C-alpha positions as CSV (number, residue, x, y, z in Angstrom):
1,M,96.6,129.6,87.4
2,K,94.6,129.1,90.1
3,N,92.8,126.3,88.4
4,S,95.9,124.4,88.1
5,Y,97.1,125.0,91.8
6,L,93.4,123.6,92.6
7,I,94.1,120.3,90.3
8,I,98.0,119.8,92.0
9,I,96.4,120.1,95.6
10,F,93.5,117.7,94.9
11,L,96.2,115.2,93.0
12,S,98.5,115.2,96.7
13,I,94.9,114.7,98.2
14,V,94.7,111.6,95.8
15,K,98.0,110.1,96.4
16,F,98.8,110.9,100.0
17,S,95.0,109.0,100.6
18,S,96.5,106.1,98.3
19,A,99.3,105.7,100.3
20,A,97.8,105.3,103.4
21,N,95.8,102.4,102.3
22,I,98.9,100.9,102.1
23,D,99.2,98.7,105.4
24,T,102.3,97.9,106.3
25,L,103.4,94.4,107.5
26,L,106.6,93.5,109.2
27,I,107.9,89.7,109.0
28,P,110.2,89.1,111.4
29,N,109.8,85.3,111.4
30,A,108.0,82.3,109.5
31,E,105.9,81.8,112.6
32,L,104.1,85.0,111.8
33,L,103.2,84.3,108.9
34,V,101.7,80.4,110.0
35,K,99.4,82.3,112.5
36,L,98.3,84.3,109.8
37,G,97.5,82.0,107.0
38,L,95.9,79.6,109.7
39,K,93.6,82.2,111.3
40,N,92.9,83.8,107.8
41,N,93.2,81.2,104.6
42,S,90.2,81.4,102.9
43,N,90.6,77.2,102.4
44,L,90.0,76.8,106.3
45,K,87.3,78.6,107.2
46,I,85.9,77.2,104.4
47,Y,86.3,74.0,106.1
48,K,85.5,75.2,109.7
49,L,82.1,75.9,107.8
50,K,81.7,72.2,106.4
51,I,82.6,70.8,109.5
52,A,79.8,72.8,111.0
53,Q,77.4,71.8,108.6
54,S,78.2,68.3,109.0
55,K,78.0,68.2,113.4
56,S,73.9,69.6,112.4
57,D,73.6,66.7,109.5
58,L,74.8,64.2,112.6
59,K,72.3,65.7,115.0
60,A,69.6,65.5,112.4
61,S,70.8,61.6,111.5
62,N,69.6,60.7,115.1
63,F,66.1,61.5,115.1
64,F,65.2,57.7,115.3
65,K,66.6,57.7,118.9
66,T,63.8,59.9,119.9
67,P,60.1,60.1,120.2
68,Q,58.3,60.8,116.6
69,I,55.3,63.2,117.3
70,S,52.3,64.2,114.5
71,G,49.2,65.5,114.4
72,S,47.0,64.8,112.3
73,F,42.8,64.9,111.5
74,N,41.2,63.3,109.1
75,S,37.2,63.9,107.7
76,Q,36.2,60.1,105.7
77,D,33.2,60.0,103.2
78,N,32.4,56.2,103.5
79,L,30.9,55.2,100.0
80,K,29.7,51.6,101.0
81,L,29.9,51.2,103.8
82,S,31.8,46.9,104.4
83,T,28.9,44.8,105.3
84,T,28.9,41.6,108.0
85,S,26.9,38.7,108.1
86,I,25.1,38.1,111.3
87,P,22.3,35.1,111.8
88,G,18.7,36.0,111.7
89,F,17.6,35.1,114.8
90,I,19.0,38.3,116.3
91,V,16.3,40.2,114.3
92,G,14.3,37.7,114.2
93,Q,15.2,35.5,111.4
94,P,15.8,32.5,112.8
95,G,17.8,30.4,110.1
96,K,19.1,33.0,107.7
97,N,22.3,35.2,107.6
98,I,21.5,38.2,107.3
99,N,23.8,40.9,105.5
100,I,23.7,44.6,107.1
101,S,26.6,47.4,107.7
102,F,27.5,49.0,110.9
103,G,28.9,52.8,110.9
104,K,28.1,55.8,109.3
105,Q,29.1,57.7,106.0
106,Y,31.1,60.1,107.2
107,T,33.6,59.9,109.7
108,N,35.6,62.9,111.0
109,S,38.9,61.4,113.5
110,M,41.8,63.9,114.8
111,G,44.7,62.7,116.9
112,I,48.3,62.9,118.5
113,S,50.5,59.9,117.4
114,A,53.6,59.0,118.4
115,V,56.0,56.8,116.9
116,Q,59.2,55.3,118.9
117,S,61.3,53.0,117.0
118,I,62.5,50.4,118.9
119,M,65.0,48.4,115.9
120,D,65.8,50.5,113.3
121,W,69.6,49.2,111.9
122,Q,70.0,51.4,108.8
123,H,69.4,54.3,110.5
124,L,71.7,53.9,113.3
125,F,74.6,52.8,110.7
126,Q,73.8,56.3,108.9
127,S,74.2,57.9,112.3
128,K,77.5,56.4,112.5
129,I,78.3,57.1,108.9
130,A,77.6,60.6,109.3
131,Y,79.5,60.6,112.7
132,Q,82.7,59.5,110.2
133,N,81.4,61.6,107.7
134,T,82.4,64.4,110.1
135,Q,85.6,63.0,111.2
136,L,86.9,63.3,107.6
137,L,85.7,66.3,106.7
138,K,87.7,67.4,110.3
139,A,90.9,64.9,108.6
140,Q,90.9,66.9,105.6
141,E,91.4,70.2,107.1
142,D,94.2,68.8,108.8
143,Q,96.0,68.0,105.5
144,S,94.4,70.7,104.9
145,I,96.7,72.6,107.7
146,Q,99.4,70.7,107.2
147,N,99.8,71.9,103.5
148,L,99.1,75.7,104.4
149,K,101.6,75.5,106.3
150,I,104.1,74.0,104.4
151,Q,103.2,76.5,101.2
152,I,104.0,79.2,103.4
153,L,107.4,78.2,104.8
154,Q,108.9,77.0,101.3
155,T,107.4,81.0,100.0
156,Y,109.1,82.6,103.2
157,Y,112.4,80.7,102.6
158,A,112.3,81.6,99.0
159,V,111.6,85.5,99.5
160,I,114.3,85.4,102.4
161,T,117.3,83.8,100.3
162,S,116.2,85.6,97.9
163,L,116.6,88.9,99.4
164,T,120.1,87.6,100.7
165,A,120.6,86.9,97.1
166,I,120.0,90.8,96.1
167,T,122.4,92.1,98.9
168,I,125.3,90.1,98.2
169,S,124.8,90.5,94.6
170,E,124.8,94.9,95.2
171,K,128.1,94.7,96.8
172,D,129.5,92.4,94.0
173,L,128.0,94.8,91.4
174,Q,129.7,97.9,93.2
175,L,133.0,95.8,92.8
176,S,132.7,94.6,89.3
177,D,131.2,98.5,87.9
178,S,134.6,99.7,89.2
179,I,136.4,97.3,87.5
180,V,135.0,97.3,84.2
181,N,135.3,102.0,85.2
182,I,139.3,100.5,85.5
183,I,139.6,98.4,82.7
184,E,137.4,101.1,80.1
185,Y,140.3,103.6,81.4
186,K,143.2,101.1,80.6
187,F,141.4,99.9,77.2
188,E,140.7,103.7,75.6
189,N,144.7,104.5,76.7
190,G,145.6,101.2,74.6
191,I,146.7,99.4,77.7
192,I,144.8,96.4,77.6
193,D,142.6,94.2,75.0
194,E,138.7,94.1,74.4
195,S,138.6,90.8,75.4
196,S,139.4,91.3,78.8
197,L,137.3,94.7,78.5
198,N,134.2,92.4,77.2
199,Q,134.9,89.6,80.1
200,A,134.5,91.8,82.4
201,K,131.4,93.3,81.2
202,V,129.7,89.3,81.0
203,N,130.7,89.4,85.0
204,S,128.7,92.7,85.7
205,N,125.9,91.5,83.2
206,N,125.8,88.0,85.1
207,I,125.2,89.9,88.3
208,K,122.6,92.5,87.2
209,Q,121.1,89.5,85.2
210,N,121.0,87.8,88.9
211,I,119.4,90.8,90.6
212,I,116.5,90.8,88.5
213,Q,115.8,86.7,88.9
214,S,115.8,87.4,92.2
215,S,114.2,90.4,92.5
216,T,110.9,88.5,90.7
217,L,110.9,85.5,92.6
218,V,110.7,88.4,95.5
219,R,107.7,90.1,94.1
220,Q,105.9,86.3,92.9
221,S,106.4,84.8,96.4
222,I,105.3,88.3,97.9
223,A,102.4,87.8,95.5
224,Y,101.8,83.9,96.8
225,L,102.0,84.4,99.9
226,K,99.5,87.6,100.4
227,N,96.7,84.5,98.6
228,L,97.8,81.6,101.4
229,L,96.8,85.0,103.5
230,D,93.9,86.0,102.8
231,L,95.6,89.8,102.4
232,P,94.7,93.1,100.5
233,A,96.9,92.7,97.4
234,S,97.6,96.9,98.6
235,T,99.1,94.8,101.8
236,D,103.1,95.6,101.6
237,L,105.0,92.8,103.7
238,K,108.1,94.0,104.8
239,F,110.6,91.4,106.0
240,V,113.6,90.8,108.5
241,L,116.3,89.3,107.3
242,P,117.9,86.6,109.6
243,E,120.9,87.1,111.1
244,Q,121.8,83.1,109.6
245,L,120.4,82.6,106.8
246,V,120.7,78.4,106.9
247,V,117.6,77.2,109.3
248,F,118.2,74.0,110.6
249,N,116.1,71.5,111.0
250,K,114.7,72.0,114.6
251,Q,113.8,68.3,115.0
252,P,116.1,65.1,115.5
253,I,117.0,63.8,111.7
254,G,114.4,61.2,110.8
255,V,111.6,62.3,112.9
256,L,109.2,63.3,111.1
257,G,105.5,63.9,112.1
258,P,102.9,61.7,111.2
259,D,101.8,62.6,107.1
260,K,98.0,64.2,107.4
261,A,97.9,63.4,104.1
262,L,97.3,59.5,104.9
263,Q,93.9,60.6,107.5
264,P,91.4,61.3,104.7
265,L,92.0,58.1,103.2
266,Q,92.0,56.3,106.7
267,Q,88.9,57.4,107.5
268,M,87.5,56.9,104.0
269,V,88.0,53.3,105.1
270,K,86.3,53.5,107.6
271,I,82.7,54.9,106.1
272,D,83.0,52.1,103.3
273,S,83.1,49.7,105.9
274,L,80.4,51.4,107.5
275,Q,78.4,51.7,103.9
276,I,78.7,48.1,103.7
277,K,76.8,47.2,106.6
278,E,74.6,49.7,106.2
279,A,73.8,48.2,103.1
280,K,72.7,44.3,105.0
281,T,70.8,45.7,107.1
282,K,68.0,46.0,104.6
283,Y,67.6,42.1,105.0
284,Y,66.7,42.9,109.1
285,P,63.8,43.7,110.3
286,K,62.1,46.6,111.7
287,I,60.1,47.2,114.9
288,N,58.1,50.7,116.0
289,L,55.8,51.2,118.9
290,V,52.8,53.1,117.7
291,G,51.0,54.6,120.0
292,Y,47.9,56.8,119.7
293,K,45.4,59.3,121.0
294,G,42.6,60.5,119.2
295,Y,38.5,60.9,119.0
296,D,36.2,59.8,116.1
297,Q,32.8,61.5,115.2
298,F,30.0,59.8,112.9
299,R,27.7,61.1,111.2
300,D,24.7,61.0,108.6
301,D,25.7,64.1,106.7
302,L,28.7,66.2,105.1
303,G,30.4,68.2,108.5
304,I,32.0,68.9,111.7
305,D,30.4,69.6,115.4
306,L,31.9,70.9,118.0
307,K,30.3,70.5,120.4
308,K,30.7,68.5,123.5
309,G,30.2,64.8,124.1
310,T,29.9,64.5,119.3
311,W,33.3,63.0,120.0
312,N,34.0,59.2,120.8
313,D,37.6,58.4,122.4
314,Y,39.8,56.2,120.4
315,S,43.2,55.7,121.9
316,Y,45.5,52.3,121.3
317,I,49.4,51.4,121.4
318,S,50.9,48.9,119.2
319,I,54.2,47.4,118.6
320,M,54.8,47.5,114.6
321,A,57.1,44.9,112.5
322,T,58.2,45.2,109.2
323,V,60.3,42.0,107.6
324,P,61.9,42.8,103.7
325,I,61.0,39.7,102.0
326,Y,62.0,40.1,98.0
327,A,62.9,43.7,96.8
328,G,65.0,41.8,93.4
329,F,68.4,41.7,93.5
330,S,68.7,45.4,94.5
331,N,70.1,45.3,97.6
332,R,72.3,42.4,96.8
333,N,74.0,44.4,94.4
334,K,74.5,47.5,96.5
335,V,75.9,45.2,99.5
336,Q,78.7,44.2,96.6
337,S,79.1,47.7,95.5
338,M,80.2,48.9,98.9
339,I,82.7,46.0,98.9
340,Y,84.1,46.9,95.5
341,K,83.8,50.3,96.7
342,K,85.9,49.5,100.2
343,Q,88.2,47.1,98.5
344,A,89.5,50.5,96.1
345,S,90.0,51.9,98.9
346,E,92.5,50.1,100.9
347,E,94.1,49.8,98.1
348,Q,94.5,53.9,97.9
349,L,95.6,53.8,100.7
350,K,97.8,51.5,100.7
351,S,100.0,53.2,97.9
352,A,99.4,56.6,99.5
353,T,101.2,54.8,102.7
354,Q,104.2,53.3,100.9
355,Q,104.3,56.7,98.8
356,S,104.7,58.5,102.3
357,I,107.0,56.6,103.9
358,L,109.3,56.8,100.8
359,N,109.1,60.3,100.3
360,D,109.8,61.0,104.3
361,Q,112.4,58.4,103.5
362,N,114.2,60.7,100.4
363,L,113.5,63.7,102.9
364,V,115.2,62.6,105.6
365,E,118.6,61.5,103.1
366,S,118.2,64.9,101.3
367,Y,118.7,67.2,104.8
368,T,121.7,64.1,105.2
369,A,123.2,65.4,101.8
370,T,121.9,69.4,101.1
371,M,124.0,69.5,105.4
372,E,127.2,68.2,103.6
373,L,127.1,70.1,100.4
374,I,125.7,73.3,101.8
375,E,129.3,72.8,104.3
376,L,131.7,72.3,100.9
377,T,129.9,75.1,98.8
378,K,130.0,77.7,101.4
379,N,134.0,77.1,102.5
380,N,133.9,77.4,98.7
381,F,132.0,80.4,98.3
382,E,134.2,81.9,101.4
383,L,137.7,80.7,99.5
384,L,136.9,82.7,96.7
385,N,135.7,85.7,97.9
386,K,138.7,86.1,100.1
387,I,141.2,85.2,96.9
388,T,139.3,87.5,94.2
389,N,139.6,89.9,97.4
390,A,143.3,89.3,97.8
391,N,143.8,89.1,93.1
392,F,142.3,92.6,93.6
393,E,145.0,94.4,95.4
394,K,146.9,92.2,93.8
395,Y,146.2,93.9,90.2
396,V,146.3,97.1,91.2
397,N,149.6,96.4,92.8
398,G,150.7,95.2,89.6
399,L,151.1,91.6,91.3
400,T,148.8,89.9,88.8
401,S,147.0,89.8,85.4
402,L,143.9,91.1,85.0
403,D,142.9,87.6,83.4
404,I,144.1,85.8,86.8
405,Y,141.5,88.1,88.4
406,L,138.4,88.0,86.5
407,K,138.9,83.9,86.5
408,S,139.1,84.2,89.9
409,F,136.5,86.6,90.0
410,E,134.1,84.7,87.6
411,D,134.4,81.5,90.1
412,Y,133.6,83.2,92.9
413,L,129.9,84.9,91.2
414,K,129.6,80.6,90.2
415,S,130.2,79.0,93.9
416,E,128.1,82.3,94.8
417,N,125.2,80.8,93.2
418,T,125.9,77.4,93.9
419,Y,125.7,78.2,97.4
420,L,122.5,79.8,97.4
421,N,121.5,77.2,95.6
422,M,121.8,74.6,98.1
423,V,120.5,76.8,100.7
424,S,116.9,77.2,98.8
425,N,117.5,73.8,98.7
426,L,118.1,72.9,102.3
427,Q,115.2,75.0,102.7
428,I,112.4,73.7,101.1
429,I,113.3,71.0,103.2
430,N,113.0,72.1,106.7
431,A,109.6,73.3,105.2
432,N,108.2,69.8,105.1
433,F,109.8,69.4,108.8
434,E,108.5,71.7,110.5
435,G,105.1,71.5,108.1
436,R,104.7,68.1,110.0
437,N,105.3,69.1,113.4
C-alpha cells in the first residue's frame, strides 16, 4: 500500500510538471500574431543570414579597388644559361663574334609585389551584380514578409470566425435539444407522429456537425499558426473574441500597397542586364599597375647566404595591359545566352505584373460584392432568428404547428451558415489588404 501511495504522488508530480511546461499565450488581436511571426519565423531568419552573407560577398567582390600585395621567394637552378653574341675585339679577337654566357647557375630572389587594377571592367560589373544579388535577397525577404502576414491574418480570422460559429451553434444546440425532448415526450404519448421527431433530431445533428467541423478547423488553424510563428507545440493559444465579428478594410476601397511578389522579378531583370554587360567586358582590355621591390642573389653552388652584401637590389614599376584577341566563339555565345535569359525574365515580369493587376481588380470587386452580401445575409440571419423564437413561443402556447416551427428553425440554421461563410470570405479578402499595406 505504501508503494501505491508513492506511485500516485510521483504521477501527480509528473502531471503537474508537464502542465507547468505548457505556456499559455493570450491573443487579443491579429497585430500581436503578426509581430510574433516577423520576430520568430524561421524563413525570415534564414533570409537575414543570407543577406548578411551576400553583403560579405559584395565586400569580397570589391577586392580589385585596392592594391593586391604579396610576398615571394624563388630559388632557381639555371640548367643552361642563355648565351649572347658579342664582338670579338672586346676579348682580343677582332673580326669574330664570340658567344658568351652571363650570370651564374644558381639564383635566389625574394621581394614584395603590388598590383593595382586601373581598368578592369569585368570585375567592376561583377561587383555591381553582387550588389544587385543582395537587393534580390532583400526583395525576396519583403515578398516572404508579405506572404507571411497574409497567411497569419487569414488563419487568425479563420479561428475567430470558427470560435464565434461554435458559440452561436452551442446556443442553437441547447434550444434544439430542448425541442427534441419536448417532441420525444409528445411522440411517446402519441400526440405527434415520428416524422416530426426525426426532423427535430436532424436539425440537432446538423448543429452538432457544425460544431465538430468548426472545432476541427480551430485546431488545424492553431497548429498552422504555431508553425508560422515557430512556437513550441505545447504552447496553448487563447483567443479573445472581438466585439465586432466583421473586420472592415482599414484602407479606402481600391487602395492596395505594391505587390511585393513582383520585386524579385524586377530585380532579376536588373541582374540579367548587368550580366550581359559583364559578358561583353571579356572583349575589353585590362590594365594593371605593377610594382616590385626585391633582392637577387647569384651563386655558383646551391644554397642561400643571408649575410649582408650578398643580395642585390632589384625593383621596378610597370604598366601591364592585356587585350583579348581570340577565344573562339565562347564569349559571343555567352553574351547571346545572357540576352535570351534577360528576355525570358522580362516576359515573366510582364506576365506576373498583368496577373497582379487582374488579381487586385478582382480583390477590390470581391470586397465590394461581399460587403453587400454580408449586409443581406446578416439581415436574414437576424430576421429568421426572431421568426424562429416567435414560432417557438407560439408552438409552446399551441398557437402554431410543429411543422411551421421546425421549418423556420431549419431556415434559420441555413441563414446562419450562409452569413458565417460570407464573414469568412470577407476576412480572407481583408487579410490580403492588410498584408499588402
